TORNU-283611 format. One record per residue (C-alpha): residue in three letters; x, y, z. Coordinates in pm, whole numbers. Example, Ala and Ser with C-alpha at 12.3 -4.5 7.8 and 13.67 -1.06 7.14 Angstrom:
TORNU-283611
+-----+--------+--------+--------+
!  aa !      X !      Y !      Z !
+-----+--------+--------+--------+
! ALA !   1230 !   -450 !    780 !
! SER !   1367 !   -106 !    714 !
+-----+--------+--------+--------+
***
This chain:
TORNU-283611
+-----+--------+--------+--------+
!  aa !      X !      Y !      Z !
+-----+--------+--------+--------+
! MET !   -608 !     93 !   -486 !
! SER !   -243 !     12 !   -404 !
! SER !    -66 !   -337 !   -393 !
! ASP !    224 !   -304 !   -171 !
! SER !    333 !   -660 !   -172 !
! THR !    660 !   -872 !    -43 !
! ASP !    737 !  -1199 !   -166 !
! SER !    787 !  -1308 !    201 !
! PRO !    624 !  -1265 !    544 !
! PHE !    971 !  -1193 !    701 !
! GLU !   1100 !   -941 !    476 !
! ASP !   1208 !   -659 !    740 !
! ALA !   1104 !   -324 !    709 !
! ARG !   1402 !   -199 !    604 !
! SER !   1542 !   -389 !    396 !
! GLU !   1748 !   -322 !     87 !
! ARG !   1425 !   -245 !   -131 !
! ASP !   1254 !     29 !    110 !
! ALA !   1629 !    213 !     69 !
! ALA !   1607 !    217 !   -311 !
! PRO !   1417 !    525 !   -489 !
! GLN !   1054 !    369 !   -466 !
! TYR !    845 !    342 !   -808 !
! VAL !    518 !    222 !   -872 !
! LEU !    370 !     55 !  -1178 !
! PRO !     13 !    255 !  -1240 !
! LEU !   -277 !     82 !  -1402 !
! VAL !   -637 !    273 !  -1483 !
! VAL !   -958 !     58 !  -1505 !
! HIS !  -1231 !    193 !  -1750 !
! LEU !  -1536 !    235 !  -1570 !
! GLU !  -1822 !    378 !  -1741 !
! LYS !  -2167 !    407 !  -1517 !
! PRO !  -2379 !    262 !  -1772 !
! ALA !  -2229 !    -24 !  -1790 !
! PRO !  -1936 !   -148 !  -1578 !
! PRO !  -1729 !   -452 !  -1578 !
! THR !  -1765 !   -761 !  -1409 !
! ARG !  -1562 !   -824 !  -1095 !
! THR !  -1421 !  -1105 !  -1220 !
! ASP !  -1312 !   -987 !  -1575 !
! ALA !  -1160 !   -665 !  -1428 !
! LEU !   -956 !   -916 !  -1175 !
! GLU !   -848 !  -1124 !  -1459 !
! THR !   -805 !   -838 !  -1740 !
! ALA !   -555 !   -666 !  -1469 !
! ALA !   -336 !   -930 !  -1423 !
! ARG !   -303 !   -974 !  -1800 !
! ALA !   -207 !   -641 !  -1836 !
! VAL !     59 !   -666 !  -1559 !
! LEU !    186 !   -937 !  -1778 !
! ALA !    182 !   -776 !  -2102 !
! MET !    384 !   -475 !  -1960 !
! LEU !    620 !   -748 !  -1813 !
! SER !    686 !   -941 !  -2142 !
! ASP !    652 !   -635 !  -2381 !
! GLU !    986 !   -533 !  -2568 !
! ARG !   1011 !   -210 !  -2449 !
! ALA !   1021 !   -290 !  -2110 !
! LEU !   1296 !   -563 !  -2163 !
! GLY !   1702 !   -508 !  -2257 !
! GLU !   1776 !   -168 !  -2351 !
! GLY !   1423 !   -121 !  -2440 !
! GLU !   1267 !    250 !  -2331 !
! TRP !   1063 !    124 !  -2058 !
! ALA !   1327 !   -128 !  -1947 !
! GLN !   1507 !     96 !  -1704 !
! ALA !   1192 !    196 !  -1545 !
! VAL !   1099 !   -124 !  -1509 !
! ARG !   1407 !   -263 !  -1319 !
! ASP !   1428 !     34 !  -1115 !
! TRP !   1088 !    -38 !  -1009 !
! GLN !   1178 !   -414 !   -947 !
! ASP !   1470 !   -287 !   -703 !
! ALA !   1207 !   -164 !   -475 !
! ARG !    912 !   -236 !   -298 !
! ILE !    684 !   -399 !   -594 !
! ARG !    401 !   -119 !   -628 !
! LYS !     87 !   -115 !   -822 !
! VAL !   -197 !    109 !   -779 !
! VAL !   -511 !     67 !   -980 !
! ARG !   -718 !    389 !  -1038 !
! ARG !  -1006 !    452 !  -1248 !
! ALA !  -1140 !    683 !  -1509 !
! ARG !  -1434 !    733 !  -1768 !
! GLY !  -1511 !    974 !  -2036 !
! ALA !  -1309 !   1222 !  -2117 !
! GLU !  -1045 !   1116 !  -1827 !
! TRP !   -984 !    777 !  -2004 !
! ARG !   -900 !    914 !  -2349 !
! ARG !   -656 !   1157 !  -2180 !
! ALA !   -502 !    837 !  -2013 !
! SER !   -505 !    631 !  -2282 !
! ALA !   -288 !    919 !  -2504 !
! LEU !    -12 !    826 !  -2240 !
! PRO !    262 !    590 !  -2350 !
! GLY !    139 !    215 !  -2226 !
! LEU !    -67 !    -82 !  -2318 !
! THR !   -447 !   -161 !  -2293 !
! VAL !   -563 !   -514 !  -2257 !
! THR !   -959 !   -605 !  -2270 !
! GLY !  -1128 !   -868 !  -2139 !
! PRO !  -1373 !  -1076 !  -2338 !
! ASP !  -1660 !   -918 !  -2496 !
! ARG !  -1984 !   -948 !  -2267 !
! THR !  -2359 !   -873 !  -2323 !
! GLU !  -2521 !  -1015 !  -2009 !
! GLU !  -2664 !   -765 !  -1786 !
! ASP !  -2549 !   -508 !  -2020 !
! ARG !  -2199 !   -516 !  -1868 !
! SER !  -1945 !   -400 !  -2096 !
! ALA !  -1559 !   -591 !  -2123 !
! ALA !  -1321 !   -490 !  -1895 !
! GLU !  -1067 !   -258 !  -1984 !
! VAL !   -741 !   -179 !  -1812 !
! ARG !   -472 !     38 !  -1965 !
! VAL !   -109 !     -9 !  -1792 !
! PHE !    189 !    220 !  -1790 !
! PRO !    570 !    203 !  -1740 !
! PRO !    634 !    264 !  -1371 !
! VAL !    645 !    594 !  -1266 !
! PRO !    832 !    734 !   -935 !
! LEU !    590 !    732 !   -638 !
! ASP !    579 !   1098 !   -642 !
! GLY !    608 !   1155 !   -972 !
! TRP !    281 !   1058 !  -1125 !
! PRO !    185 !   1241 !  -1434 !
! LYS !    -78 !   1494 !  -1384 !
! GLU !   -321 !   1302 !  -1645 !
! LEU !   -317 !    984 !  -1378 !
! ALA !   -302 !   1167 !  -1060 !
! LYS !   -600 !   1333 !  -1066 !
! LEU !   -797 !    979 !  -1082 !
! GLN !   -962 !    841 !   -841 !
! VAL !   -827 !    572 !   -668 !
! SER !  -1033 !    464 !   -357 !
! GLY !  -1393 !    279 !   -359 !
! THR !  -1336 !    114 !   -660 !
! GLU !  -1662 !   -184 !   -626 !
! LEU !  -1774 !   -383 !   -873 !
! ASP !  -1948 !   -740 !   -885 !
! ASP !  -2038 !  -1051 !  -1055 !
! PRO !  -2395 !  -1066 !  -1147 !
! ARG !  -2377 !  -1426 !  -1103 !
! PRO !  -2067 !  -1667 !   -980 !
! PRO !  -1803 !  -1703 !  -1227 !
! PRO !  -1783 !  -2064 !  -1393 !
! ALA !  -1545 !  -2322 !  -1246 !
! PRO !  -1185 !  -2266 !  -1408 !
! ASP !  -1024 !  -2460 !  -1612 !
! LEU !   -793 !  -2631 !  -1391 !
! THR !   -541 !  -2723 !  -1670 !
! GLY !   -460 !  -2360 !  -1686 !
! PRO !   -303 !  -2086 !  -1465 !
! VAL !   -537 !  -1992 !  -1211 !
! LEU !   -477 !  -1727 !   -952 !
! TRP !   -658 !  -1796 !   -641 !
! LEU !   -789 !  -1505 !   -394 !
! ASN !   -756 !  -1581 !      2 !
! PRO !  -1124 !  -1627 !     65 !
! GLN !  -1095 !  -1448 !    425 !
! LEU !   -979 !  -1124 !    342 !
! ASP !  -1239 !   -870 !    253 !
! MET !  -1098 !   -654 !    -55 !
! SER !  -1248 !   -379 !   -301 !
! ALA !  -1200 !   -414 !   -677 !
! GLY !   -919 !   -213 !   -705 !
! LYS !   -713 !   -384 !   -424 !
! ALA !   -800 !   -692 !   -584 !
! MET !   -697 !   -629 !   -926 !
! ALA !   -341 !   -505 !   -767 !
! GLN !   -339 !   -815 !   -569 !
! ALA !   -409 !  -1028 !   -904 !
! GLY !   -162 !   -839 !  -1101 !
! HIS !    103 !   -892 !   -843 !
! GLY !     28 !  -1290 !   -814 !
! ALA !     35 !  -1280 !  -1198 !
! GLN !    395 !  -1122 !  -1161 !
! LEU !    524 !  -1370 !   -942 !
! ALA !    429 !  -1670 !  -1137 !
! TRP !    599 !  -1520 !  -1418 !
! TRP !    921 !  -1461 !  -1250 !
! GLU !    949 !  -1860 !  -1172 !
! LEU !    883 !  -1956 !  -1530 !
! SER !   1111 !  -2086 !  -1808 !
! GLU !   1165 !  -1903 !  -2089 !
! ALA !   1005 !  -2169 !  -2281 !
! ASP !    698 !  -2141 !  -2025 !
! ARG !    665 !  -1770 !  -2086 !
! LYS !    672 !  -1804 !  -2449 !
! ALA !    375 !  -2068 !  -2420 !
! TRP !    192 !  -1833 !  -2208 !
! ARG !    250 !  -1535 !  -2413 !
! GLU !    156 !  -1696 !  -2701 !
! ALA !   -205 !  -1842 !  -2532 !
! GLY !   -279 !  -1421 !  -2479 !
! PHE !   -170 !  -1497 !  -2115 !
! ALA !   -485 !  -1702 !  -2029 !
! LEU !   -521 !  -1675 !  -1690 !
! ALA !   -839 !  -1736 !  -1433 !
! VAL !   -910 !  -1544 !  -1078 !
! ARG !  -1145 !  -1707 !   -838 !
! THR !  -1184 !  -1699 !   -453 !
! ALA !  -1100 !  -2069 !   -319 !
! ASP !  -1252 !  -2201 !    -64 !
! VAL !  -1144 !  -2223 !    310 !
! GLN !   -989 !  -2571 !    301 !
! GLN !   -871 !  -2542 !    -73 !
! TRP !   -691 !  -2219 !     11 !
! LEU !   -502 !  -2386 !    323 !
! ARG !   -378 !  -2657 !     70 !
! LEU !   -244 !  -2371 !   -158 !
! THR !    -61 !  -2178 !    112 !
! GLY !    122 !  -2514 !    174 !
! SER !    195 !  -2602 !   -199 !
! GLY !    485 !  -2418 !   -230 !
! LEU !    327 !  -2204 !   -506 !
! PRO !    396 !  -1848 !   -519 !
! LEU !    220 !  -1664 !   -242 !
! VAL !    157 !  -1293 !   -239 !
! ARG !    215 !  -1112 !    120 !
! ASP !     57 !   -790 !    112 !
! ALA !    268 !   -509 !    286 !
! GLY !    -30 !   -387 !    485 !
! PHE !    -30 !     25 !    360 !
! THR !   -394 !    -30 !    248 !
! GLU !   -695 !   -187 !    356 !
! ILE !   -557 !   -520 !    497 !
! ALA !   -286 !   -628 !    783 !
! ALA !     71 !   -657 !    713 !
! GLY !    182 !   -982 !    616 !
! SER !   -159 !  -1062 !    502 !
! ALA !   -180 !  -1377 !    235 !
! THR !   -368 !  -1268 !    -58 !
! VAL !   -292 !  -1480 !   -368 !
! VAL !   -219 !  -1815 !   -474 !
! ALA !    -38 !  -1818 !   -807 !
! ASP !   -144 !  -2157 !   -921 !
! HIS !     39 !  -2224 !  -1304 !
! PRO !     57 !  -2569 !  -1460 !
! ALA !    407 !  -2552 !  -1535 !
! LEU !    508 !  -2462 !  -1151 !
! ARG !    305 !  -2793 !  -1018 !
! ARG !    572 !  -3010 !  -1186 !
+-----+--------+--------+--------+
***
């Protein structure tokens, strides 16, 4: 599922970002029927995968992915999550990119989440190995409520009033992580990278969400191309360095 998000609810639909060539950041989640990951693990792993791409030396400066990343960030920040299993996953894994995994899991016979993120591609120029993968209907669950997050670390808070598929929520969590990354100092980015991009993704309660959206922390608003209405606030990125 896609995430076509804006940084402001007031961004004009005909902005310069829309006039620029449109790119998308592809993410593929590994889903084998006998042992799917939990929903929360998949969301957290997708967010970490986006951060891994943004911080990879190949995406910076004169790196081999840097121009594609710049072109992507100059347009709308689109992300699309697709799913793969078996031979599909092996073919996707052979393409240039990064695979990020969640923690090992044994309860409920769940596997650790695996998400592969690829350098941005033109909106209409997907590699054939990825273009054929399914995008809609990615559903995952949590067999039991996730534990309370460590509030001394980064938390990506989801809007409790929105119903999003797992794929859509993964894309939104990734965008929240990206907004936090953009606002951090180089020292804070370095510390987060060295911590393995530790973070939690949780759904806020209604009162907490109201407080968070008025806190000045980075807020994701969706462009409304899939699942939810344009301008919907989806994620607040609560990083300790941004609370100062």
